N, C-alpha and C positions, 0 to 999 in steps of 0.2 A: 912409538910413544916412549917418552922418557920419564924417569922418576924425578919428582920434585926435590929429592934430598941430595942427589949427587950431581946435578947439573946436566947429566946425560939425557934425562927425560925432558923433552920440550914441553913447555906449557901450552895448553890449547889456545887457539885464537879466541879473543873475547866475544867475537860475533858468532860463535858456533856453540850455543848453550848446550846442545845434546852431547857433543864430544867433550865439552868441559865437564859435564856431570859424570860421564863414563870415566874420563881420565882421573877425576877426583877419587872415584871408588877404587880404581886400579892402584893409584898412588898410596891410598890408605893401606891396602893389602900388601903392597910391596914394602912399605915401611915396617909392617908387622913381621914380615919374613926376614928382613934385614936385621931387625932387632933380635930375632931368634937365632942369628948366626949365619944366615945364608948370604952368599955373595950377591952383590946388587944386580948383576946382569941375570944370574939365575933366578933371583927373586922376581925380577920384572917378567921374565918368560913364564915362571910359574903362576904369577898373578894373572897374566893375560890368558894362560891356558885354563886356569880355574874359573875365570870370569865367563868364558864361553863366547857365543856368537854376539859380538858387539853390534853388528848391523841389526840383528833381531831386537836387541834391547833398545836400540835407537828408534826403531819403528814403533815399539811399544810406548816409549816415552812421548813420541810425537802424537800418538793416538790419545794418550792420557791428557796431554796439554790441549789437544783439540777439544776434548770433552769438557775440560775446565773452561775453555774459552766460550764454549756454547752454553754452559750452564746458566749464566745470567740471562741470556736471551730466551731460554726455554722455561725459565722459572715460573712465569705467569701461566704458560700453557700447561706445564706439569701440575702446578697448583690447581688450576681450573679442572683438569682431568681428575685429580685426586678428590677435590671437593665435590665435583659432579657425581662421581661414583659413590662417595659417602652420602650425598643427599639422596640418591636413589635408594640406598639401603635403609636410610632413616625413614623415608616416606613409605617403604614397603613394610617396615616394622610398625609404624603408627599411621595407617592409611586413613583414619577417620577425618582428621583435619584436611588432608589433601583432597579427599572426596568432596567434602563440603566446599572447599575453595573452588575446585573444578566445576562443581554443580552450579554455584552462584555465578562464576564468570561465564560459564557456558550459556546460562540463561540470557545474560546480557548480550553476549556475542551472537547467539542464535537470532535473537530479535533484531539486532543491528544488521546482521547479514541479510535477513529476509527483506527488511525495509530498504536497505541500501540497494539490494538487487532490483527491487521494483522501481525505485527512484532512478537508478542508472539506466535501466532499460526503457523506462517511460519518458523521462525528462531529458536525459543526457544523450543517449545514443541517437544517431540520425535515423530517419525513416529508411526502411530497407529498399525503397524504390530506386530505380536507376536514375530517374530525373527528380530526386527528392528535393533538391534546392530550387527547382523551378515550378514545383507543384503548388497551387494556391487554392484556397476556398473562396468562392464568390458568394456574398450575401447581399441582401437589399436593405436599404434604409428608407423608410417611408417618412417623408417630411411632415405628414399629417399626424404621425404617431406622437404621443405625448412623451414617451421615454426616449425615442430616437435611437433605440438599440438595433444593431444589425439582426436581421431575421432571415427566414427562408424565402424562397423565390417562387413566384407564381408561374404557371405554364406560359402565359403570354409573354412575360418578361424574359423567361429563358429563351423562348423562340426568337425574340428580338436580338438578344445577345449572341445566340448561336448563328443566326443568319447574317448579322451585321457586325460581328465581333471585330473586324478589321485585322490589322497586322500585329496587334499586341499579344494576342493569344494564338499559340500554335495549335491548340485543341481545347475543346470544352465539352463537358458532359453533365447531364442532369443525373441525380442519384435520388431514388425514392425507396423507402423501406417497404418490404413485403414479407408476409409469412406464407410459406408454401408447404403443401403436403406432398411429399414425394414417396412413391411406393417402392418398397424393396421386399426381399424374401421374408423378412421378419414382420412385415406389416407397414402401415403408413408412418412416415417420418416427417415431423414438422421442422422446417428450417427457417431460420431468420435470414432472409434473402434481401437483395436490393435490385431494383430495376435501374439499369445504366444504359448509356448510349453506346453506339458502335465504336467510338474512338476511346472508350474508357481504358481498356487494357493496354492500348498503345501508349497512352500517357504514362502509365505506370512502369514503362520500360519493357522488361521481358519477364513477366510473372508466371508464364505458362509452364507447368510441369509436363502436361500432356495436351495434345490437341491444339486448339486455337481459341481466340476470343470471338467476339461478335463482329459480323460484317455489316455493311450498309443494307444488304438484302435481309438480314435478320431483324433490322431495326425500323421496319416500316409497318404500318397498319396492314393486317391480313397476312403477315409473314408466318411461315410454319414455326411453331414454338421451339425455342432452343434454351438450353441452360448450361451454365458453367458452375462447377462445384469447387470447394476448397479441398486441399489435400487431406485435411483432418477428417472431413466428412467422407471423402472418397475412400479413405483407409478404414475408418471405423464402421461405416454403414454399408460399404460395398466391397470390403475385403481387398482393396487396392487392385481391383480387376481392370487391367489395361484394355481388355477387349471391349469394355463398355463404351469407349469413345466411339461416337458415331452411331450408337444404338439408341433405342427408344426407352425412355422412362415414363412412368405415369406421374405427372406433376399436376396437382390440383384437378385430377380427373381427366386431364388431357394428355394425349401422346406427345412427348417432348423429347427432342434429340439432345443427348449429352455431347457437347462439342469440345469441351476442354476441362482441365483441372488446373487450378492455380496453386503454385508451390507455397509451402508453409511460410508464414511471415509476411506475405504480400496482401493480407486481407484488408480491404477497405470497403465500407465503413467498419467501425469497431464492432466486433462480434458477428460479422457477416459469415454465412455458411454457404452461400450460393448467389448467383446472379442470373437475371433474365433481362432481355432487351426492354428498354423503356418505350420505344416507339409505338408498339401495338397497344400500350396501356396509357398513353398520354392523352388527356382529353383535348378536344379541339378548342380553338380560341373562342371565347365569348366575353362580352364586356364584364360580366360579373366575376370572371375568373381572375381579374387583376388583383383582387384581394385574397384569393385562395392561395396562400403561401405555404406550400407543403413540400417543395422540392429543395434538395441540397444541390449545389453546383460546384464542380471542381474544374480547374483549368490548368493548362500548361503554358507558362509565359514564354514568349519568343525570346531568343538570345538577346541579352542586353537590355531587356525591358523591365522596369521596376513595377511593383504592384500599384503604386500611385499613378504612373503613366497609363497602365492598363485600365484602371478605374476611370480615368478621365476620358479615355477613348470609348469605353462602354457607355458612359453617360451621354456621349455625343450621339449614340445610336437611338436614344429614347426619343420618340416623338413628343414634342412639347405642346401639341394642340389637343391632347386628350386629358381628361380630368385625372385619371389614375397614373398614366405613364409619366406625366409631368412632375409627379411628386416622388418618383422612385430614383434613388441614387445607389449605385453599386458600391460595395465595400469589399476590398480584397486584402487577404492576409495569407501568410504562408500556411501550407497544409499542416505542417508540424505544430504550429501555434494553435491551429484549430483543433487538432487532435488532443493536445495535452492541456489546453487552456483551463478547462474546468477542473483538472486534476492537479494543477501546479500547486495551488495553495494548500489543499488538503494533504498532499504528499509531503510538502515542506513541513506542515504541522506534524505529520507522523514521524518524519525524520528527526525533528526536534524532540518529540516524545520518546523515541527509542534511544536518542542520545541521553535523555534523562535516565532511562532504565540502565544504560551502560554506566553512567556516572554512579548510580546507586550501587550497581554490582561492584564497580571498582572501589568505591568507598567501603563496601562490606569486606572485600578481600583485603584492603588495606588495614581495616580494623582488626581482622583476624590475624594477619601477619604481625601487626603491631603488638597484639596481645601475646602471640607466640614469642616475640622478641623479649617480652618481659620474663616469660618463663625460662628463656634461654640466656638470661643475663649471667647467671652463675657459670654456665658452660663457657660463655665468651670470656668471662674473667679468668677461669681456670686455664683456658688456652693461652691467654695473654701472659698469665703468671708463669706458665711453663715454657715461655719463649716463642709461642706462636705469634705470627705477624697479624696485623690488622687486615692486611690484604687478603689473607686466607679467609677471614670471617666475612669480608665483603663479597668475595667470590663465592663463598658458601651460600650467602643469601641470594646472590645473583643467579647461581645455578638453580636454586629452588624456584625462583620466579620464572626462569626460562622453562624449566620442566613443566611446571603447572600451566604456564601460558600455552605451550605447544600442545599439551594434552587437551586443554580447554578449546583451543582453536580447531583442533582436529574434530572433536565431538561437535562443535558448533557448526562447522561446515557440513558435516554429515547430517546433523539434524535439520539444518536449513534446507539442504538439498531434498530431504524427505518431506519436510513440512511445506515447502514453497508451492508445490502443485495443489495441495489442499487449500492453501490461502488463496491462490488464484482462482480455484474452482468456486470458492465462496464469493469472489468478486462479482459485481453486477455485470450484466451483459455489455453495458456501454463502457466498461473500464478499458482505457486505451492500451493497445499493444500487449494485451495479456498473453497472447499466444507466443510471444517472443521472450517472455520473462524466464530466465534460467540463471542459476549460479554458474559463473565462469571463473577463469583463472585470476582475473583482475580482482574480483570480489574475494577470492580465496587469499590472495596476497594482502589485500586490505585487512581481512579478518586476522591473519597471522600477525601482521604488523601491529594492529591495535592490541591484540592479546599480549604480544611481547612487551609493548610499551607499558600496558597496565600491569603486567606481572613483574617486570623489572622495577618499575617505580614503587609498586606496593611492597616488594620484598626488600629492596636495598635501603629505602629511606628509614624504615623502622630499625634496621641494623645500624645505620649511621647514627641514629638517635641513641641507640644503646651504647655505642662506642664513645660517643661524645658526652653522655650524661653519667653521673654517678662516680663514686670513688671505687677503685678496684678492690682495695682492702675491705671496704664496707660491705661490698657485695659478697665477698668470700666469708666474712664473719656472719652475715645473715643466714648463710646456709640455705636450708629449705624452708625457713619460716616465712609466714606471710608478713607483708610489710605494706605500709602505706606510703613508702617513699616513691620517688620518681613521679611526683604529681604531675609534672609537665606532660609525661607520656599518657597518663590517664586523661588529662585534659584534651590531648589530641584525639584520643579515642572518642571522647564525648562529642567533640566537634564533628568528627566523621559521622557519628550516629545521628546527630541533629541534622546534618546535611541530608542523610538518607531519608529521614522522616519528612523533611521539608519538600524534597523532590517527589516523594511518594504522594504528598498532599496535592502537589501540582498536577500529577497524573490523574489522581482520583477526581479532582475538580473538573479537568477536561473531559474525562470519561462520563462524569455525572451530567455535565451540561449537554453533551451529545445524546446521552441516553434519554434525558428528560425531553430534549427537543424532538427526538424520534417518537417518543411516546405521545407527545402532544400532537404530532403530525398524523400518526396512524389511528389515534383514538378520537380525534375530533370528528364532528359530523360534517361529512363532505356534501351532504344534501342528497345522497343517493344510497341505495343498498346494493352492495356487491355480492353478497352471499346468495348462492343458488342461481346466479345469472351466467349464461353462456353467450359468448359473442364470436363472430367471425366476419370477415370482410369479403365482399364480392366486387368485381369490376366488370361491367357490361361492355363488350367490344363495340366501338362506335359504328363499325361497318355493318353490324348486324342489328344494332339497337339505335338507329339514327333518330327516330322520332320520340318525342316525349310520351306519346300514347303507348308506344311499345315498351318504354321504360316502366311506365306506371302499371301496365298490364302484368309484366313479369313480377314486379315488386308485390302487387296485390295477390297474385297467385301464390307466390313464394310464402308470404306471411300467412295467408289463409291455410296453406298446407302445414306450415310449421306450428301454427296455433292449435291445429287439430291433432297433433301428435300426443300420445299418452304421456301424462306427467307434465306437459307444458301448460303453464298458467296464462301466459301472455307472450306475444311476440311483436316486435316493432323494428323499424330501421331508421337510421339517421346518417348524417354525414360522418366522415371518418374521425372527426374531432370529439371522440368520446371523453367523458370525464376521466381525469388522471392519465390521459394518453400523451400529453405533452404537445399536441397539435392544436393549432388555432386558426380561425378564419375571422378576420376583423374588418369592420366597415364603420364609417360614420353613421349614426342613427339619424334618419331624416323624419321630419314631421311636416304637416302642412304649413306651419309657421316658419319652418326652416327647411325648405325642400332640398337644398344642396348639402345638407348635413353640417354638423359642427365637428371639426377635428378633435375638440376636447370631449366630445360625447361619442367616442368610438365604442362599439359593442362587439361582443363575440357573437358570431352568426352560426346557428345550428339548424340544419334542415332535418325534419323528423316526420314520421308517419304516426297515425293512431297506434297505440300500443307501446310506443317508445317510452313515454313517461311512466306508464304502469310497470313495464319490465324492469326499469331501473329504480323504481320506488321513489321517483321525484314527485313530491306532493304538489297538488294544485291548491294555492292559497285561496283564490276566489275566482269567480267566473267559471268558464268551462274550458276543456281541452279540445284538441282536434278529434273529429269523428269521421266516419267513412263518407258521410255526405260532403264534408269539406274536401276530402281527398279526391273523391270521384268527380266532384264539380269544380275542383281547383279554384274555389272561391278565395277572395282576397282577405284572409284572416291571419293574424299573427298572435303569438304569445310573448309576454315579457317576463323576465324574472324581477324580483323585488327591487334590486339595485337599478336595473334599467328603467323600471317604472318611475322610481324616484328621480332619476337623472333626466328623463325625457319630459316628465309631466310633474314638476315640483308643485306641491300644494293643490293639485287637482286630481280628480278621479281618472285613472288611465283607461278604465274599461269604456269601450265605445269610441275611443280616440283613434286616430290614424297614425301609422308609423311604417317605416320600411328601412331596409338596408340596401346597399348598392349591389348586392348579389341578386336581388330580385327586381328592383327599380319599379315596383308597383306598390302603391300604398295598400296596406291591409288594416282591417279593423282589429283592434286589440280586444280579444274575446276572453282572455284569462291571464292571471298573474300566477307564476309558479315560483316555487322555492328557489333560493340561491343555491348554485352548485359550483363546487371547485372544479374547474374545467382542466387546466393544464397540469398542475401537480397539487398534491395535498398541502404543500407549503404556500401556495399562492392564494390570495384572497379571491373570493368569487367575483368574477368580472360581470359587468352589465351584459346581459345576454338577450338576444331576440331569437325566437323560434319561428321559422317558416315551415310551410309544408315542403317535404322533400321534393315533391314534384315541381315546386316553384324554383328551387335552387338548381335543379337540373344537373345533378352530379352523376357521372357515369360510375363512380366508385362510391360505395356506401358500406356501413357496418350494420349487421343484424344483431339485436339483443333479444334474449329469450329468458323468461323467468320459468324455472322448472322445479318441481317438487321431488324429482328423482336425482340421484347422483349424476353430475354432468356427463361422466364417461359413458353412462348408459344411453344418453341421448345422441351422442356423436354419430353412430351408424345411421340413425334415422335421418339426421340432418344431411349427411352425405347422400343418402338415397333420394331425398326430396329434391335437392339441387340437381343431381344427376338426371332425374326423370324430367325436370323442367328444361334443362339445357346441359347436356353432358360435356360441352366444350368450355363451360365457365369454371374457372378454378376457384376452389375455396381457400381463402388466405387467412391463416392464423386462427384456426378453430381452437378456442381455449376458454377457461373460466375467467370471468371478469375479475375475480380475486387476484389472478396472476397479473393483470394489468395494473391494479392498484399496488400490489407488492413490488412490481418492477419500478414504479415511480419513486419508491423510497429505497431503492437498492444501494445507491451510493452512500447516503448518510448511514445506512445500516452497516455497510462494510467498514467505514471509517470508525463507527462506534465500536464494533466488535474488536477491531485491531487495537484501538486506544484502550478499551476495557481490558483486553488481554495484557497489554503492557502495564496497566495499573495493577492488575492482579499479580504479575511477576514482581513488580516493585514492592507490593505489600509483603509478599513472601520473603523477599530478600531483606526488607526492613525488619521483619520479625526475627530472622536469623541474626542479623547484625545487632539488634537491640538485645536479644537474648544473650549473645556472646559478651557484650559489654557489661551487662548487669551481672552475669555469672563471674566475670573476671573481677568486677568490683567487690562482689561478696567474698571471693577467694582472697583478695588482697586485704580485706578488712576482717578476716577471721579472728585475728588476735584481738582487735578492738571489740568485735561482737562477743567473743568468748569471755573477755574480762567483764564486759557489761553484764552478761548473763550471770557470771560468778558473783557479781555485786548485787544481784537481785533484779535486774532489768526484766520487765515482762515481755511476753511475745509481741504484744501490741506495740511496745516501744521499738523493738527490733524491726517490725513491719513498717513503722513510721520512718525509721532511718532509711530503709530501702525505698519506700514510697516517695520520700522527699527527693531522692536522687532521680528516680524514675519520672516523677512529675516535672522536675526542673527541665530535664532533657526533652520530654514530650511537649511541654508547653513552649519551649524554645523552638522546637521543630515546627509546631503548628503556627507560631507567630511568623517565623521566616517563610514557611510555605504559603501562608495567606498573602504576604507581601509579594512573593513571586507569582502567585496565581492571579492577583489583581493586575500585575504588570503584563501577564501573558494571555489572560482570558480574552482580551480584545482581538487576538488573532483568530478566535473561533467565531467571530461575529457573522461572517458570511456563511457559515455552516449551520447556524442555529435558526430555529423557527419557533416562535411562541415562547422563547426563553430569553431572558436578559443575560448578557455575558457576566454580569455581577449578581446573579441570582443568589439571594442570601440563604435560601434553603439548601442549595448545593454546597455553598461554602461551609455552612454549619454542619451538614452531613459529612463532608470530607474531613473537617476538623475532628468531629467525634470519632470517625473511623480511624484516624491516625492515633488518637488517644486510646482507642480500643486496641489497636495494634501494640502500643506500648504496654498496656495492662496485660494483654495476653502473653507477651514475650517475657514479662517480669514475674509471672506466677511461679514457675519452677525455681528460678534463682531465689525468690523470697522464701519459698519452702525450704530450700537448702540452708538459707541463713538461720532459720529457726532450729535446724538440726545440729548446729555447731556445738561440740562438746566442750564446756568450759574447763573441765579437768585436764583434757588433752592439751588445750592451749596453755594452761598454767604450767604443766609439766614441761612443755617445749620451751617455755621461758626459763 
């Protein structure tokens, strides 16, 4: 290296910046040594020696330049890290606002996570069965029916389809609900079971966890009793004992072999806990059974066959030369559509409702963060005045939103996971796919994404408004004083709160409509008395009770023994279509003037014994009821309810007239008119009904009803003893209080009402918090104005009027907007309402008053604070 002064030192090449910089420093030192009198060559050597290891300096320079080159790229990351750390410290110092935001957002996210999990598992996820895409439900349409709706299938119709199904169906099985008492070490266990065919489990793919399904040998009359249990019952009631497979359980008093356990998630029908073969319990074909439609039917389509093609082929199996079969048309739809059809609209409604709750929560969080941005305007102005960038302020707000969102999402997923089993436990037994509902990773990802979106938007937008509004110098001059400036920000706050109130009113209206509908349904007079009534079902095996005389003898002995039990006031029996059971048996009502019946005059058919009407408290309006002489003599007598009497004999006295249904096909004299009874559900109008003697209907299955003055549980052992003494092989099915039957009939609307009511309550709570925050902020920002007014002699009532005017304006705006939204959305509830109009004025009025009450409640404390403003302090601050 040569000095630049004497020409002996070479200049560094221009493309080597590190050597150029080092040479520059050596040259400067050399020049100073030469100027001090040292020879040039000695000066160069001394300068190089004093400078040290040039290679080390070059490496250090390269590292410095690399760091400089990287600094612009890492600036955002470093700024985010710094602001993130600062935000954590700030939230730790002032946790109250953060806790409020997390609590509000967590409420909305928890509700959303629960409902979305249910919707995803019930409506979106495919059925768990191996052949899910080919499984179908087969129903029957009766062309004589006035409504033409697909319904259940009669035993003769099922036998025709099963025997002559052709090539369209690879398999077919009937499904019939049963209630069974199964003995275990802790005592009898009542199961909701189903009777199914031998091919049922094969259609479902491979559902067996242990053992096997039913074989053809299990599914014939006289076969040894067998049972299959669900995994849940096997684990909870029998301790997951694998050695039980192949062993004998006591089922409905009979020794029954446990042949298999079905794995979790494969349960069908909904809520089933066990299965028995249907063959031994299926009644033989009789002409009257064409109208006894109580069977569900499932089938497996053959490869490449559509539901429409299968329906056409089944229709071809129906003989057209008989009165009943000629009017039956098969209706086939996918099994999944059948499972979720009745839940689709209510769950969509709940998803919309929980979306409103989330909107209310997000609006509340946005209003809180917007209010916080007002209080931090001076901080933002100071940072900008001291050279801080706007990027740092935006990142600060972004980090705050992310932190609060992640904390809220974590708590929401935790609470949803804990609360979901309780929600599902409250669901009715018929709620679809409840056993498979669980929070999974997809729901967690959705919850975190929604939380991040809500948190980021709610945090960043207020900060952007702060940066874009107001003059920096003005903000610094204001210092800590209250101000009424930045009116656009206050307007945004008010808009958010008005939106919260309006959405809250929508939820309150929906919850009010469902609550009133359920109240009307359960409090109306069903025509019967359920309190103090015990019921159970029996099925007499046809191979041992083949004759009507044997049937009648058993029923007479059974009812006589039951009526003699201590505490029993009356006992009777009837066909399985009890009031509120959801089952029906329909037939055209025939009279001598119209012996073939009129399809427009279809009636509900019930077979009963003496004591049935008395046990259920069904009143006799006029004439007389059945007595033992009618039963023993099997005389041709019938009863009509009021609606059937008016339908069959308009304008004439029905007593003494002749009538019949096609379940009996013999005319009987109308000897009495009984009160109308709601048969299928509490929400259905009482249908026209004809009562035959049970012996005339000749049903092998029947229900017993007993009125007792004792607590029902005290009567159960005596009932089991009486049945066991008469025939130890007859199973008791579904021994329960009749109140349980009625309660079960309103299980779904009650479940949806509770959920929607819970969402409305959450929305009310969040709206109170949001409204309180806005009014408090408004009072704080108007302290100067309020203080001056008080100093000039304004009364307390005047100050209250100022605050009340603002409160009333926002509340009335929220109510007005909420009413408009409720009017638009209430029609979606039409199918879920009974006895209530979707535009019920009392519900709308009550919801509006409730929202106004929320506003008043939230404004009490801020109004009191406005009255405590010290005029002298405000004047001194001025």
